[in-house]
Residue, then its C-alpha position, 0 to 999 in steps of 0.5 A: m500500500s502507498d502512504t497516500g491512504f489507499g486501502t485503509g478503509k477510509v470514506v473518500v469523496n471521489r470527484a472529477m472536476s473541470l478547472d472552473g469547479f464543476i463536477a457535471g456540466p449543464d443538464h448534469a452532463m458528464d460525458w466530458i469526463a470520459e474524454h480525459l479520464t478513464a478507469a485504466e488511468v486510475p487502477e490503484v484507486m479502483a484496487a483500493t475501493g471496496a464499495m461505492l455510495i452513489g446519489r440517485g442523480t449520479y446513478e441515473v447519469a451513469k445509466r445514460m452513459a453506459d454505452q460510452d464504455t465508462a465502466y469503473d469497478g469500484g466494488a459493490q454499488f449502493v444508491l441512496t434514494h428516497k424512491p427506488p426505481a420500478e425496475p430493479d437493477p441487479t448490479v446495485t443495492f438501493l438504500t432508502c435508509g438514513l445517511e449514517e446507516a447507508v454509509a455504515t452499510a456500504r462501508s461494511a460491504a467494502d470489507g476493509k477497503n475504501l468507500e467511495i462517495l459519488g454524487a454532489d448531494v450525497a457527498a455534501q451531506c456526508l461532508r456536512r455530517g463529518l463522515v468523510d475522511e478524504i477528498l480525491v479530485y481529478v482536475l481535468p483540462v476543461l472549462l465548462g462555464d456552468g453546471v453542477r458545482f463541486s460543492p453547494p453554497s449551503l455546505g459551509r466551511i470544511d477544513l482540509e489538509p492537502f497531502s498529495n498532488t500528482q500530474s499524469g498527462a493532462i490530469t492533475t490529482l489532488r488529495f486532501r484529508v478532511r479535518k474532523q470537527a463537530r458538525p451539526s446534523d441535517s434535519 
């Protein structure tokens, strides 16, 4: 294992981001990510990830992108939603429980590996409640101008400690530890 925290069973917000701070473009478009970042470029992240907790919106975008060969093996997939889809998806477990229970369920399934948090809303909720250990950001060489921001304005201040930054081709990877502090819970 490397000294950057892979494989230690952490809760990691994993994001690809445009240089101007968007994790999705207008209409939640994420096709621009596959133009710059593929699973083949992050094998150590995939190997360190045992499960993913995904927001429903991100799940729906990923389903639309399925034909673009953007497969990413991050282990068991859990989708946190208020309403599961009418048609079940055998590759996903839909959770309708509270956030803390969803994180605990997915973390247990990760079996000692990292739990990856994907989705703007789910990630913000996890950060707000102090459930995140690290943030991993792939900064991609594109300006989107509009879309879904890295974090919502309502998130508030979260103090971070940078511990790794690397450049591989056109991709800059930034890693931060989340400094733990008491957070009020959402109601």
